[in-house]
C-alpha positions as protocol buffer text, in pm:
chain_id: "A"
residue {
  index: 1
  type: UNK
  ca { x: 1609 y: -1646 z: -276 }
}
residue {
  index: 2
  type: UNK
  ca { x: 1330 y: -1451 z: -113 }
}
residue {
  index: 3
  type: UNK
  ca { x: 1414 y: -1266 z: 225 }
}
residue {
  index: 4
  type: UNK
  ca { x: 1293 y: -1450 z: 553 }
}
residue {
  index: 5
  type: UNK
  ca { x: 948 y: -1318 z: 673 }
}
residue {
  index: 6
  type: UNK
  ca { x: 1041 y: -1183 z: 996 }
}
residue {
  index: 7
  type: UNK
  ca { x: 1027 y: -810 z: 1108 }
}
residue {
  index: 8
  type: UNK
  ca { x: 1360 y: -662 z: 1238 }
}
residue {
  index: 9
  type: UNK
  ca { x: 1224 y: -586 z: 1569 }
}
residue {
  index: 10
  type: UNK
  ca { x: 1580 y: -547 z: 1722 }
}
residue {
  index: 11
  type: UNK
  ca { x: 1753 y: -369 z: 1441 }
}
residue {
  index: 12
  type: UNK
  ca { x: 1462 y: -141 z: 1356 }
}
residue {
  index: 13
  type: UNK
  ca { x: 1315 y: 0 z: 1684 }
}
residue {
  index: 14
  type: UNK
  ca { x: 1135 y: 281 z: 1468 }
}
residue {
  index: 15
  type: UNK
  ca { x: 892 y: 6 z: 1378 }
}
residue {
  index: 16
  type: UNK
  ca { x: 739 y: -9 z: 1717 }
}
residue {
  index: 17
  type: UNK
  ca { x: 457 y: 241 z: 1623 }
}
residue {
  index: 18
  type: UNK
  ca { x: 269 y: 444 z: 1874 }
}
residue {
  index: 19
  type: UNK
  ca { x: -81 y: 432 z: 1742 }
}
residue {
  index: 20
  type: UNK
  ca { x: -279 y: 775 z: 1743 }
}
residue {
  index: 21
  type: UNK
  ca { x: -605 y: 802 z: 1852 }
}
residue {
  index: 22
  type: UNK
  ca { x: -739 y: 841 z: 1520 }
}
residue {
  index: 23
  type: UNK
  ca { x: -600 y: 516 z: 1388 }
}
residue {
  index: 24
  type: UNK
  ca { x: -905 y: 340 z: 1496 }
}
residue {
  index: 25
  type: UNK
  ca { x: -1270 y: 387 z: 1381 }
}
residue {
  index: 26
  type: UNK
  ca { x: -1486 y: 491 z: 1663 }
}
residue {
  index: 27
  type: UNK
  ca { x: -1839 y: 475 z: 1750 }
}
residue {
  index: 28
  type: UNK
  ca { x: -2090 y: 584 z: 1999 }
}
residue {
  index: 29
  type: UNK
  ca { x: -2208 y: 234 z: 2123 }
}
residue {
  index: 30
  type: UNK
  ca { x: -1909 y: 66 z: 2326 }
}
residue {
  index: 31
  type: UNK
  ca { x: -1732 y: 270 z: 2599 }
}
residue {
  index: 32
  type: UNK
  ca { x: -1327 y: 258 z: 2573 }
}
residue {
  index: 33
  type: UNK
  ca { x: -1140 y: 91 z: 2845 }
}
residue {
  index: 34
  type: UNK
  ca { x: -953 y: 315 z: 3109 }
}
residue {
  index: 35
  type: UNK
  ca { x: -691 y: 512 z: 2950 }
}
residue {
  index: 36
  type: UNK
  ca { x: -412 y: 343 z: 3178 }
}
residue {
  index: 37
  type: UNK
  ca { x: -493 y: -24 z: 3069 }
}
residue {
  index: 38
  type: UNK
  ca { x: -253 y: -57 z: 2787 }
}
residue {
  index: 39
  type: UNK
  ca { x: -41 y: 242 z: 2856 }
}
residue {
  index: 40
  type: UNK
  ca { x: 313 y: 211 z: 2711 }
}
residue {
  index: 41
  type: UNK
  ca { x: 275 y: -192 z: 2687 }
}
residue {
  index: 42
  type: UNK
  ca { x: 428 y: -361 z: 2371 }
}
residue {
  index: 43
  type: UNK
  ca { x: 171 y: -581 z: 2237 }
}
residue {
  index: 44
  type: UNK
  ca { x: 202 y: -802 z: 1882 }
}
residue {
  index: 45
  type: UNK
  ca { x: 469 y: -578 z: 1765 }
}
residue {
  index: 46
  type: UNK
  ca { x: 270 y: -248 z: 1821 }
}
residue {
  index: 47
  type: UNK
  ca { x: 352 y: 17 z: 2084 }
}
residue {
  index: 48
  type: UNK
  ca { x: 42 y: 128 z: 2250 }
}
residue {
  index: 49
  type: UNK
  ca { x: -18 y: 441 z: 2447 }
}
residue {
  index: 50
  type: UNK
  ca { x: -304 y: 566 z: 2647 }
}
residue {
  index: 51
  type: UNK
  ca { x: -402 y: 793 z: 2347 }
}
residue {
  index: 52
  type: UNK
  ca { x: -464 y: 481 z: 2128 }
}
residue {
  index: 53
  type: UNK
  ca { x: -738 y: 363 z: 2335 }
}
residue {
  index: 54
  type: UNK
  ca { x: -1080 y: 446 z: 2150 }
}
residue {
  index: 55
  type: UNK
  ca { x: -1416 y: 306 z: 2106 }
}
residue {
  index: 56
  type: UNK
  ca { x: -1466 y: 37 z: 1879 }
}
residue {
  index: 57
  type: UNK
  ca { x: -1677 y: 72 z: 1555 }
}
residue {
  index: 58
  type: UNK
  ca { x: -2056 y: -14 z: 1515 }
}
residue {
  index: 59
  type: UNK
  ca { x: -2119 y: -275 z: 1244 }
}
residue {
  index: 60
  type: UNK
  ca { x: -2503 y: -188 z: 1271 }
}
residue {
  index: 61
  type: UNK
  ca { x: -2529 y: 171 z: 1122 }
}
residue {
  index: 62
  type: UNK
  ca { x: -2523 y: 320 z: 780 }
}
residue {
  index: 63
  type: UNK
  ca { x: -2357 y: 648 z: 756 }
}
residue {
  index: 64
  type: UNK
  ca { x: -2045 y: 843 z: 837 }
}
residue {
  index: 65
  type: UNK
  ca { x: -2098 y: 1173 z: 1039 }
}
residue {
  index: 66
  type: UNK
  ca { x: -1926 y: 1384 z: 1264 }
}
residue {
  index: 67
  type: UNK
  ca { x: -1587 y: 1171 z: 1280 }
}
residue {
  index: 68
  type: UNK
  ca { x: -1826 y: 868 z: 1397 }
}
residue {
  index: 69
  type: UNK
  ca { x: -1843 y: 552 z: 1198 }
}
residue {
  index: 70
  type: UNK
  ca { x: -2197 y: 417 z: 1108 }
}
residue {
  index: 71
  type: UNK
  ca { x: -2125 y: 173 z: 822 }
}
residue {
  index: 72
  type: UNK
  ca { x: -1942 y: -158 z: 758 }
}
residue {
  index: 73
  type: UNK
  ca { x: -1877 y: -318 z: 425 }
}
residue {
  index: 74
  type: UNK
  ca { x: -2048 y: -670 z: 418 }
}
residue {
  index: 75
  type: UNK
  ca { x: -2104 y: -933 z: 184 }
}
residue {
  index: 76
  type: UNK
  ca { x: -2311 y: -839 z: -109 }
}
residue {
  index: 77
  type: UNK
  ca { x: -2209 y: -493 z: -70 }
}
residue {
  index: 78
  type: UNK
  ca { x: -2024 y: -243 z: -283 }
}
residue {
  index: 79
  type: UNK
  ca { x: -1748 y: -76 z: -70 }
}
residue {
  index: 80
  type: UNK
  ca { x: -1692 y: 305 z: -93 }
}
residue {
  index: 81
  type: UNK
  ca { x: -1434 y: 396 z: -361 }
}
residue {
  index: 82
  type: UNK
  ca { x: -1110 y: 519 z: -296 }
}
residue {
  index: 83
  type: UNK
  ca { x: -797 y: 697 z: -440 }
}
residue {
  index: 84
  type: UNK
  ca { x: -486 y: 622 z: -245 }
}
residue {
  index: 85
  type: UNK
  ca { x: -91 y: 655 z: -312 }
}
residue {
  index: 86
  type: UNK
  ca { x: 115 y: 323 z: -361 }
}
residue {
  index: 87
  type: UNK
  ca { x: 456 y: 267 z: -242 }
}
residue {
  index: 88
  type: UNK
  ca { x: 583 y: 445 z: -571 }
}
residue {
  index: 89
  type: UNK
  ca { x: 381 y: 754 z: -522 }
}
residue {
  index: 90
  type: UNK
  ca { x: 157 y: 643 z: -788 }
}
residue {
  index: 91
  type: UNK
  ca { x: -244 y: 737 z: -756 }
}
residue {
  index: 92
  type: UNK
  ca { x: -452 y: 398 z: -754 }
}
residue {
  index: 93
  type: UNK
  ca { x: -816 y: 375 z: -770 }
}
residue {
  index: 94
  type: UNK
  ca { x: -1059 y: 104 z: -661 }
}
residue {
  index: 95
  type: UNK
  ca { x: -1229 y: 148 z: -1011 }
}
residue {
  index: 96
  type: UNK
  ca { x: -903 y: 78 z: -1164 }
}
residue {
  index: 97
  type: UNK
  ca { x: -977 y: -303 z: -1108 }
}
residue {
  index: 98
  type: UNK
  ca { x: -1330 y: -324 z: -1223 }
}
residue {
  index: 99
  type: UNK
  ca { x: -1378 y: -644 z: -1464 }
}
residue {
  index: 100
  type: UNK
  ca { x: -1147 y: -848 z: -1239 }
}
residue {
  index: 101
  type: UNK
  ca { x: -1165 y: -981 z: -875 }
}
residue {
  index: 102
  type: UNK
  ca { x: -950 y: -775 z: -618 }
}
residue {
  index: 103
  type: UNK
  ca { x: -818 y: -897 z: -248 }
}
residue {
  index: 104
  type: UNK
  ca { x: -831 y: -559 z: -34 }
}
residue {
  index: 105
  type: UNK
  ca { x: -646 y: -636 z: 303 }
}
residue {
  index: 106
  type: UNK
  ca { x: -639 y: -383 z: 563 }
}
residue {
  index: 107
  type: UNK
  ca { x: -340 y: -448 z: 813 }
}
residue {
  index: 108
  type: UNK
  ca { x: -235 y: -269 z: 1117 }
}
residue {
  index: 109
  type: UNK
  ca { x: 139 y: -147 z: 1036 }
}
residue {
  index: 110
  type: UNK
  ca { x: 433 y: -215 z: 822 }
}
residue {
  index: 111
  type: UNK
  ca { x: 739 y: -411 z: 982 }
}
residue {
  index: 112
  type: UNK
  ca { x: 533 y: -564 z: 1262 }
}
residue {
  index: 113
  type: UNK
  ca { x: 537 y: -960 z: 1293 }
}
residue {
  index: 114
  type: UNK
  ca { x: 205 y: -1037 z: 1215 }
}
residue {
  index: 115
  type: UNK
  ca { x: 179 y: -780 z: 936 }
}
residue {
  index: 116
  type: UNK
  ca { x: 503 y: -914 z: 790 }
}
residue {
  index: 117
  type: UNK
  ca { x: 413 y: -1274 z: 790 }
}
residue {
  index: 118
  type: UNK
  ca { x: 73 y: -1191 z: 609 }
}
residue {
  index: 119
  type: UNK
  ca { x: 238 y: -978 z: 350 }
}
residue {
  index: 120
  type: UNK
  ca { x: 495 y: -1273 z: 260 }
}
residue {
  index: 121
  type: UNK
  ca { x: 211 y: -1525 z: 277 }
}
residue {
  index: 122
  type: UNK
  ca { x: 43 y: -1312 z: -1 }
}
residue {
  index: 123
  type: UNK
  ca { x: 374 y: -1290 z: -191 }
}
residue {
  index: 124
  type: UNK
  ca { x: 447 y: -1658 z: -172 }
}
residue {
  index: 125
  type: UNK
  ca { x: 87 y: -1734 z: -317 }
}
residue {
  index: 126
  type: UNK
  ca { x: 93 y: -1444 z: -567 }
}
residue {
  index: 127
  type: UNK
  ca { x: 114 y: -1677 z: -846 }
}
residue {
  index: 128
  type: UNK
  ca { x: -195 y: -1835 z: -753 }
}
residue {
  index: 129
  type: UNK
  ca { x: -385 y: -1508 z: -705 }
}
residue {
  index: 130
  type: UNK
  ca { x: -258 y: -1413 z: -1072 }
}
residue {
  index: 131
  type: UNK
  ca { x: -382 y: -1734 z: -1205 }
}
residue {
  index: 132
  type: UNK
  ca { x: -734 y: -1672 z: -1052 }
}
residue {
  index: 133
  type: UNK
  ca { x: -731 y: -1339 z: -1262 }
}
residue {
  index: 134
  type: UNK
  ca { x: -713 y: -1150 z: -914 }
}
residue {
  index: 135
  type: UNK
  ca { x: -535 y: -845 z: -789 }
}
residue {
  index: 136
  type: UNK
  ca { x: -387 y: -817 z: -433 }
}
residue {
  index: 137
  type: UNK
  ca { x: -381 y: -464 z: -262 }
}
residue {
  index: 138
  type: UNK
  ca { x: -262 y: -393 z: 110 }
}
residue {
  index: 139
  type: UNK
  ca { x: -355 y: -86 z: 294 }
}
residue {
  index: 140
  type: UNK
  ca { x: -239 y: 46 z: 625 }
}
residue {
  index: 141
  type: UNK
  ca { x: -183 y: 393 z: 774 }
}
residue {
  index: 142
  type: UNK
  ca { x: 189 y: 415 z: 687 }
}
residue {
  index: 143
  type: UNK
  ca { x: 315 y: 671 z: 438 }
}
residue {
  index: 144
  type: UNK
  ca { x: 436 y: 561 z: 89 }
}
residue {
  index: 145
  type: UNK
  ca { x: 806 y: 577 z: 201 }
}
residue {
  index: 146
  type: UNK
  ca { x: 732 y: 330 z: 484 }
}
residue {
  index: 147
  type: UNK
  ca { x: 541 y: 103 z: 203 }
}
residue {
  index: 148
  type: UNK
  ca { x: 829 y: 122 z: -37 }
}
residue {
  index: 149
  type: UNK
  ca { x: 1084 y: -13 z: 241 }
}
residue {
  index: 150
  type: UNK
  ca { x: 860 y: -283 z: 324 }
}
residue {
  index: 151
  type: UNK
  ca { x: 793 y: -373 z: -5 }
}
residue {
  index: 152
  type: UNK
  ca { x: 1154 y: -357 z: -124 }
}
residue {
  index: 153
  type: UNK
  ca { x: 1273 y: -565 z: 178 }
}
residue {
  index: 154
  type: UNK
  ca { x: 1042 y: -848 z: 141 }
}
residue {
  index: 155
  type: UNK
  ca { x: 1005 y: -820 z: -237 }
}
residue {
  index: 156
  type: UNK
  ca { x: 630 y: -786 z: -234 }
}
residue {
  index: 157
  type: UNK
  ca { x: 498 y: -797 z: -573 }
}
residue {
  index: 158
  type: UNK
  ca { x: 173 y: -603 z: -512 }
}
residue {
  index: 159
  type: UNK
  ca { x: 67 y: -271 z: -422 }
}
residue {
  index: 160
  type: UNK
  ca { x: 84 y: -119 z: -48 }
}
residue {
  index: 161
  type: UNK
  ca { x: -159 y: 166 z: -30 }
}
residue {
  index: 162
  type: UNK
  ca { x: -117 y: 461 z: 192 }
}
residue {
  index: 163
  type: UNK
  ca { x: -437 y: 545 z: 402 }
}
residue {
  index: 164
  type: UNK
  ca { x: -298 y: 810 z: 618 }
}
residue {
  index: 165
  type: UNK
  ca { x: -538 y: 932 z: 856 }
}
residue {
  index: 166
  type: UNK
  ca { x: -716 y: 602 z: 827 }
}
residue {
  index: 167
  type: UNK
  ca { x: -1022 y: 763 z: 629 }
}
residue {
  index: 168
  type: UNK
  ca { x: -1064 y: 463 z: 395 }
}
residue {
  index: 169
  type: UNK
  ca { x: -1022 y: 220 z: 684 }
}
residue {
  index: 170
  type: UNK
  ca { x: -1302 y: 401 z: 876 }
}
residue {
  index: 171
  type: UNK
  ca { x: -1521 y: 442 z: 558 }
}
residue {
  index: 172
  type: UNK
  ca { x: -1507 y: 72 z: 505 }
}
residue {
  index: 173
  type: UNK
  ca { x: -1591 y: 27 z: 885 }
}
residue {
  index: 174
  type: UNK
  ca { x: -1292 y: -201 z: 970 }
}
residue {
  index: 175
  type: UNK
  ca { x: -1336 y: -293 z: 1329 }
}
residue {
  index: 176
  type: UNK
  ca { x: -1042 y: -244 z: 1566 }
}
residue {
  index: 177
  type: UNK
  ca { x: -939 y: -527 z: 1810 }
}
residue {
  index: 178
  type: UNK
  ca { x: -908 y: -509 z: 2204 }
}
residue {
  index: 179
  type: UNK
  ca { x: -1133 y: -242 z: 2255 }
}
residue {
  index: 180
  type: UNK
  ca { x: -1005 y: -17 z: 1966 }
}
residue {
  index: 181
  type: UNK
  ca { x: -638 y: -23 z: 2084 }
}
residue {
  index: 182
  type: UNK
  ca { x: -537 y: -224 z: 1781 }
}
residue {
  index: 183
  type: UNK
  ca { x: -602 y: -151 z: 1420 }
}
residue {
  index: 184
  type: UNK
  ca { x: -797 y: -450 z: 1255 }
}
residue {
  index: 185
  type: UNK
  ca { x: -676 y: -713 z: 1019 }
}
residue {
  index: 186
  type: UNK
  ca { x: -961 y: -757 z: 780 }
}
residue {
  index: 187
  type: UNK
  ca { x: -972 y: -893 z: 414 }
}
residue {
  index: 188
  type: UNK
  ca { x: -1204 y: -850 z: 153 }
}
residue {
  index: 189
  type: UNK
  ca { x: -1265 y: -1006 z: -174 }
}
residue {
  index: 190
  type: UNK
  ca { x: -1445 y: -815 z: -444 }
}
residue {
  index: 191
  type: UNK
  ca { x: -1577 y: -1004 z: -758 }
}
residue {
  index: 192
  type: UNK
  ca { x: -1529 y: -851 z: -1108 }
}
residue {
  index: 193
  type: UNK
  ca { x: -1840 y: -648 z: -1050 }
}
residue {
  index: 194
  type: UNK
  ca { x: -1695 y: -483 z: -758 }
}
residue {
  index: 195
  type: UNK
  ca { x: -1924 y: -662 z: -538 }
}
residue {
  index: 196
  type: UNK
  ca { x: -1816 y: -798 z: -192 }
}
residue {
  index: 197
  type: UNK
  ca { x: -1810 y: -1188 z: -191 }
}
residue {
  index: 198
  type: UNK
  ca { x: -1588 y: -1239 z: 144 }
}
residue {
  index: 199
  type: UNK
  ca { x: -1526 y: -1035 z: 464 }
}
residue {
  index: 200
  type: UNK
  ca { x: -1255 y: -1211 z: 661 }
}
residue {
  index: 201
  type: UNK
  ca { x: -1103 y: -1104 z: 1020 }
}
residue {
  index: 202
  type: UNK
  ca { x: -859 y: -1280 z: 1203 }
}
residue {
  index: 203
  type: UNK
  ca { x: -586 y: -1062 z: 1382 }
}
residue {
  index: 204
  type: UNK
  ca { x: -374 y: -1348 z: 1523 }
}
residue {
  index: 205
  type: UNK
  ca { x: -349 y: -1587 z: 1222 }
}
residue {
  index: 206
  type: UNK
  ca { x: -250 y: -1348 z: 946 }
}
residue {
  index: 207
  type: UNK
  ca { x: -171 y: -1633 z: 722 }
}
residue {
  index: 208
  type: UNK
  ca { x: -517 y: -1760 z: 716 }
}
residue {
  index: 209
  type: UNK
  ca { x: -636 y: -1472 z: 532 }
}
residue {
  index: 210
  type: UNK
  ca { x: -445 y: -1598 z: 228 }
}
residue {
  index: 211
  type: UNK
  ca { x: -598 y: -1959 z: 248 }
}
residue {
  index: 212
  type: UNK
  ca { x: -953 y: -1831 z: 272 }
}
residue {
  index: 213
  type: UNK
  ca { x: -920 y: -1557 z: -2 }
}
residue {
  index: 214
  type: UNK
  ca { x: -785 y: -1838 z: -250 }
}
residue {
  index: 215
  type: UNK
  ca { x: -1082 y: -2076 z: -129 }
}
residue {
  index: 216
  type: UNK
  ca { x: -1326 y: -1806 z: -224 }
}
residue {
  index: 217
  type: UNK
  ca { x: -1162 y: -1708 z: -557 }
}
residue {
  index: 218
  type: UNK
  ca { x: -1134 y: -2052 z: -664 }
}
residue {
  index: 219
  type: UNK
  ca { x: -1512 y: -2090 z: -652 }
}
residue {
  index: 220
  type: UNK
  ca { x: -1611 y: -1758 z: -827 }
}
């Protein structure tokens, strides 16, 4: 029997993560909220602090310079390559999956309610993804040891990659929510040629990411 898909909010207080400023991509175009707005509040399983309030990324520019984001991966484009460690400490590159469809989903953090639901939904539909010939990859700013515990607890059959410092999140232009206070939840489907065929963003209905990606994969 697979484990229940709910995070241990009462038994694992360390999962309430205070998000650092660098967690969220930034841009010059949108002012941040006052630093007191979300001070020490608990929202959607993440502990927010004033230091996490930041500017939202722009989706209209096209380069990365000086720590600011000027690019966003969109349908029809080829996303930036990455090389990251998985939950077992093994190096994984995006190019490894060339020749087959791949689902890359960015999520806020391990062991938070929405992210646990999403991971378990991908797990429960994993055979459908395999039948479609696709690989599934989850990416967050958690380290490999956190990913290992998360994957083991919920028996996740796919790779979780550690994007510490959120470099890849920034390079892909994943937008934050609530004026940059919450890391974005965004899913991409790449075809066998590495071209993006779907960009899906839905912070508060994490299971919808699975429905939308499967629908797209079945049409390829």
